[in-house]
NUSETI-974387 format. One record per residue: residue number from 1; x, y, z of N, C-alpha, C in turn. Coordinates in nm, 2 decimals. Layout:
BEGIN
+-----+--------+--------+--------+--------+--------+--------+--------+--------+--------+
: num :   n.xx :   n.yy :   n.zz :  ca.xx :  ca.yy :  ca.zz :   c.xx :   c.yy :   c.zz :
+-----+--------+--------+--------+--------+--------+--------+--------+--------+--------+
: NUM :      X :      Y :      Z :      X :      Y :      Z :      X :      Y :      Z :
...
+-----+--------+--------+--------+--------+--------+--------+--------+--------+--------+
***
This chain:
BEGIN
+-----+--------+--------+--------+--------+--------+--------+--------+--------+--------+
: num :   n.xx :   n.yy :   n.zz :  ca.xx :  ca.yy :  ca.zz :   c.xx :   c.yy :   c.zz :
+-----+--------+--------+--------+--------+--------+--------+--------+--------+--------+
:   1 :  -6.39 :   1.82 :   2.76 :  -6.38 :   1.75 :   2.64 :  -6.49 :   1.65 :   2.62 :
:   2 :  -6.51 :   1.59 :   2.51 :  -6.62 :   1.50 :   2.48 :  -6.62 :   1.38 :   2.57 :
:   3 :  -6.50 :   1.33 :   2.61 :  -6.49 :   1.21 :   2.69 :  -6.50 :   1.24 :   2.84 :
:   4 :  -6.54 :   1.36 :   2.88 :  -6.56 :   1.40 :   3.02 :  -6.42 :   1.41 :   3.09 :
:   5 :  -6.32 :   1.44 :   3.02 :  -6.19 :   1.46 :   3.08 :  -6.15 :   1.61 :   3.05 :
:   6 :  -6.05 :   1.65 :   3.13 :  -6.01 :   1.79 :   3.12 :  -5.87 :   1.80 :   3.06 :
:   7 :  -5.85 :   1.90 :   2.97 :  -5.72 :   1.92 :   2.91 :  -5.65 :   2.04 :   2.97 :
:   8 :  -5.52 :   2.03 :   2.99 :  -5.44 :   2.14 :   3.05 :  -5.33 :   2.18 :   2.95 :
:   9 :  -5.33 :   2.31 :   2.92 :  -5.22 :   2.37 :   2.84 :  -5.17 :   2.49 :   2.92 :
:  10 :  -5.05 :   2.54 :   2.88 :  -4.99 :   2.66 :   2.94 :  -4.92 :   2.73 :   2.82 :
:  11 :  -4.93 :   2.86 :   2.83 :  -4.87 :   2.95 :   2.72 :  -4.75 :   3.02 :   2.78 :
:  12 :  -4.65 :   3.03 :   2.69 :  -4.53 :   3.11 :   2.72 :  -4.47 :   3.16 :   2.59 :
:  13 :  -4.44 :   3.29 :   2.58 :  -4.38 :   3.35 :   2.47 :  -4.45 :   3.31 :   2.34 :
:  14 :  -4.58 :   3.33 :   2.34 :  -4.67 :   3.31 :   2.22 :  -4.67 :   3.17 :   2.17 :
:  15 :  -4.64 :   3.07 :   2.26 :  -4.65 :   2.93 :   2.23 :  -4.74 :   2.86 :   2.33 :
:  16 :  -4.81 :   2.76 :   2.29 :  -4.89 :   2.68 :   2.38 :  -4.83 :   2.55 :   2.40 :
:  17 :  -4.83 :   2.50 :   2.52 :  -4.77 :   2.37 :   2.55 :  -4.87 :   2.29 :   2.62 :
:  18 :  -4.89 :   2.17 :   2.56 :  -4.99 :   2.07 :   2.62 :  -4.93 :   2.01 :   2.74 :
:  19 :  -5.00 :   2.01 :   2.85 :  -4.96 :   1.95 :   2.98 :  -5.01 :   1.81 :   2.99 :
:  20 :  -5.14 :   1.80 :   2.96 :  -5.20 :   1.66 :   2.98 :  -5.35 :   1.66 :   2.98 :
:  21 :  -5.40 :   1.54 :   2.99 :  -5.55 :   1.52 :   3.01 :  -5.57 :   1.46 :   3.15 :
:  22 :  -5.67 :   1.50 :   3.22 :  -5.70 :   1.46 :   3.35 :  -5.85 :   1.43 :   3.37 :
:  23 :  -5.87 :   1.34 :   3.47 :  -6.01 :   1.30 :   3.50 :  -6.09 :   1.39 :   3.59 :
:  24 :  -6.02 :   1.46 :   3.68 :  -6.09 :   1.54 :   3.78 :  -6.04 :   1.68 :   3.77 :
:  25 :  -6.13 :   1.77 :   3.81 :  -6.10 :   1.91 :   3.81 :  -5.98 :   1.94 :   3.91 :
:  26 :  -5.98 :   1.87 :   4.02 :  -5.87 :   1.89 :   4.12 :  -5.73 :   1.85 :   4.05 :
:  27 :  -5.73 :   1.75 :   3.97 :  -5.61 :   1.71 :   3.90 :  -5.56 :   1.82 :   3.80 :
:  28 :  -5.66 :   1.87 :   3.74 :  -5.64 :   1.98 :   3.64 :  -5.58 :   2.10 :   3.71 :
:  29 :  -5.64 :   2.14 :   3.82 :  -5.59 :   2.26 :   3.89 :  -5.44 :   2.23 :   3.94 :
:  30 :  -5.41 :   2.12 :   3.99 :  -5.28 :   2.09 :   4.04 :  -5.18 :   2.08 :   3.92 :
:  31 :  -5.22 :   2.02 :   3.81 :  -5.13 :   2.01 :   3.70 :  -5.10 :   2.15 :   3.64 :
:  32 :  -5.19 :   2.24 :   3.64 :  -5.17 :   2.38 :   3.59 :  -5.08 :   2.45 :   3.69 :
:  33 :  -5.11 :   2.44 :   3.82 :  -5.03 :   2.51 :   3.91 :  -4.88 :   2.46 :   3.91 :
:  34 :  -4.86 :   2.33 :   3.89 :  -4.73 :   2.28 :   3.88 :  -4.66 :   2.33 :   3.75 :
:  35 :  -4.73 :   2.34 :   3.64 :  -4.67 :   2.39 :   3.52 :  -4.64 :   2.54 :   3.53 :
:  36 :  -4.73 :   2.62 :   3.60 :  -4.70 :   2.76 :   3.62 :  -4.58 :   2.78 :   3.70 :
:  37 :  -4.57 :   2.70 :   3.81 :  -4.45 :   2.71 :   3.90 :  -4.32 :   2.68 :   3.82 :
:  38 :  -4.32 :   2.58 :   3.74 :  -4.20 :   2.55 :   3.67 :  -4.17 :   2.66 :   3.57 :
:  39 :  -4.26 :   2.70 :   3.49 :  -4.24 :   2.79 :   3.38 :  -4.22 :   2.94 :   3.43 :
:  40 :  -4.31 :   2.99 :   3.50 :  -4.31 :   3.13 :   3.54 :  -4.21 :   3.15 :   3.66 :
:  41 :  -4.21 :   3.06 :   3.76 :  -4.11 :   3.08 :   3.86 :  -3.97 :   3.05 :   3.81 :
:  42 :  -3.95 :   2.96 :   3.71 :  -3.82 :   2.94 :   3.65 :  -3.78 :   3.06 :   3.58 :
:  43 :  -3.87 :   3.13 :   3.51 :  -3.83 :   3.25 :   3.44 :  -3.79 :   3.36 :   3.54 :
:  44 :  -3.86 :   3.38 :   3.65 :  -3.83 :   3.48 :   3.74 :  -3.69 :   3.45 :   3.81 :
:  45 :  -3.67 :   3.32 :   3.84 :  -3.54 :   3.29 :   3.90 :  -3.42 :   3.32 :   3.80 :
:  46 :  -3.44 :   3.28 :   3.68 :  -3.34 :   3.31 :   3.57 :  -3.32 :   3.46 :   3.55 :
:  47 :  -3.43 :   3.53 :   3.55 :  -3.42 :   3.68 :   3.53 :  -3.34 :   3.74 :   3.65 :
:  48 :  -3.38 :   3.70 :   3.77 :  -3.32 :   3.76 :   3.89 :  -3.16 :   3.73 :   3.89 :
:  49 :  -3.12 :   3.61 :   3.86 :  -2.98 :   3.58 :   3.85 :  -2.91 :   3.66 :   3.74 :
:  50 :  -2.98 :   3.67 :   3.62 :  -2.92 :   3.75 :   3.52 :  -2.91 :   3.90 :   3.55 :
:  51 :  -3.02 :   3.95 :   3.62 :  -3.02 :   4.09 :   3.66 :  -2.91 :   4.13 :   3.76 :
:  52 :  -2.89 :   4.04 :   3.85 :  -2.78 :   4.07 :   3.95 :  -2.65 :   4.08 :   3.88 :
:  53 :  -2.62 :   3.99 :   3.79 :  -2.49 :   3.99 :   3.72 :  -2.49 :   4.12 :   3.63 :
:  54 :  -2.60 :   4.15 :   3.56 :  -2.61 :   4.26 :   3.47 :  -2.59 :   4.39 :   3.55 :
:  55 :  -2.64 :   4.40 :   3.67 :  -2.62 :   4.52 :   3.75 :  -2.48 :   4.54 :   3.79 :
:  56 :  -2.40 :   4.43 :   3.82 :  -2.26 :   4.45 :   3.86 :  -2.17 :   4.47 :   3.74 :
:  57 :  -2.22 :   4.43 :   3.62 :  -2.13 :   4.44 :   3.50 :  -2.22 :   4.47 :   3.38 :
:  58 :  -2.25 :   4.59 :   3.36 :  -2.34 :   4.63 :   3.24 :  -2.28 :   4.59 :   3.11 :
:  59 :  -2.15 :   4.59 :   3.09 :  -2.10 :   4.55 :   2.96 :  -2.12 :   4.40 :   2.93 :
:  60 :  -2.12 :   4.32 :   3.04 :  -2.15 :   4.18 :   3.03 :  -2.29 :   4.16 :   2.98 :
:  61 :  -2.38 :   4.24 :   3.04 :  -2.53 :   4.23 :   3.00 :  -2.55 :   4.26 :   2.86 :
:  62 :  -2.48 :   4.35 :   2.80 :  -2.49 :   4.39 :   2.66 :  -2.46 :   4.27 :   2.57 :
:  63 :  -2.36 :   4.20 :   2.61 :  -2.32 :   4.08 :   2.52 :  -2.38 :   3.95 :   2.56 :
:  64 :  -2.45 :   3.95 :   2.67 :  -2.52 :   3.83 :   2.72 :  -2.66 :   3.85 :   2.75 :
:  65 :  -2.75 :   3.86 :   2.65 :  -2.89 :   3.88 :   2.68 :  -2.95 :   3.76 :   2.75 :
:  66 :  -3.05 :   3.79 :   2.83 :  -3.12 :   3.68 :   2.89 :  -3.19 :   3.59 :   2.79 :
:  67 :  -3.16 :   3.46 :   2.79 :  -3.23 :   3.37 :   2.71 :  -3.30 :   3.27 :   2.79 :
:  68 :  -3.43 :   3.26 :   2.77 :  -3.51 :   3.17 :   2.85 :  -3.62 :   3.11 :   2.75 :
:  69 :  -3.64 :   2.98 :   2.76 :  -3.74 :   2.92 :   2.68 :  -3.80 :   2.80 :   2.74 :
:  70 :  -3.90 :   2.74 :   2.68 :  -3.96 :   2.62 :   2.73 :  -3.98 :   2.53 :   2.61 :
:  71 :  -3.95 :   2.40 :   2.63 :  -3.98 :   2.30 :   2.52 :  -4.04 :   2.18 :   2.59 :
:  72 :  -4.10 :   2.10 :   2.50 :  -4.16 :   1.97 :   2.55 :  -4.08 :   1.86 :   2.49 :
:  73 :  -4.01 :   1.78 :   2.57 :  -3.94 :   1.66 :   2.52 :  -3.98 :   1.54 :   2.61 :
:  74 :  -3.99 :   1.43 :   2.54 :  -4.04 :   1.31 :   2.60 :  -4.16 :   1.32 :   2.69 :
:  75 :  -4.25 :   1.41 :   2.64 :  -4.38 :   1.43 :   2.71 :  -4.37 :   1.52 :   2.83 :
:  76 :  -4.26 :   1.58 :   2.86 :  -4.25 :   1.67 :   2.98 :  -4.20 :   1.80 :   2.94 :
:  77 :  -4.25 :   1.91 :   3.01 :  -4.20 :   2.04 :   2.98 :  -4.06 :   2.06 :   3.04 :
:  78 :  -3.98 :   2.14 :   2.97 :  -3.84 :   2.16 :   3.02 :  -3.81 :   2.30 :   3.00 :
:  79 :  -3.75 :   2.36 :   3.10 :  -3.71 :   2.50 :   3.10 :  -3.57 :   2.51 :   3.04 :
:  80 :  -3.54 :   2.60 :   2.95 :  -3.41 :   2.62 :   2.88 :  -3.36 :   2.76 :   2.92 :
:  81 :  -3.24 :   2.76 :   2.97 :  -3.17 :   2.89 :   3.00 :  -3.03 :   2.88 :   2.95 :
:  82 :  -2.97 :   3.00 :   2.94 :  -2.83 :   3.01 :   2.90 :  -2.76 :   3.11 :   2.99 :
+-----+--------+--------+--------+--------+--------+--------+--------+--------+--------+
***
């Protein structure tokens, strides 16, 4: 950026989410890794739980699709599952 700071974003489901601005490259890397862990690991955890239930009850899976999303509220990313 023009002010010698670094911007961090993360994308999920065709949306970009602003994570923050940081002074050092090390802070940027850590912020991005933290965001990835929350979003992508959160998705994998939700999918695994859904898949286990779906495998034991396929009719349940038909009426309960996996719903997973991300939103930003109060300046923080939040994972949404149902």
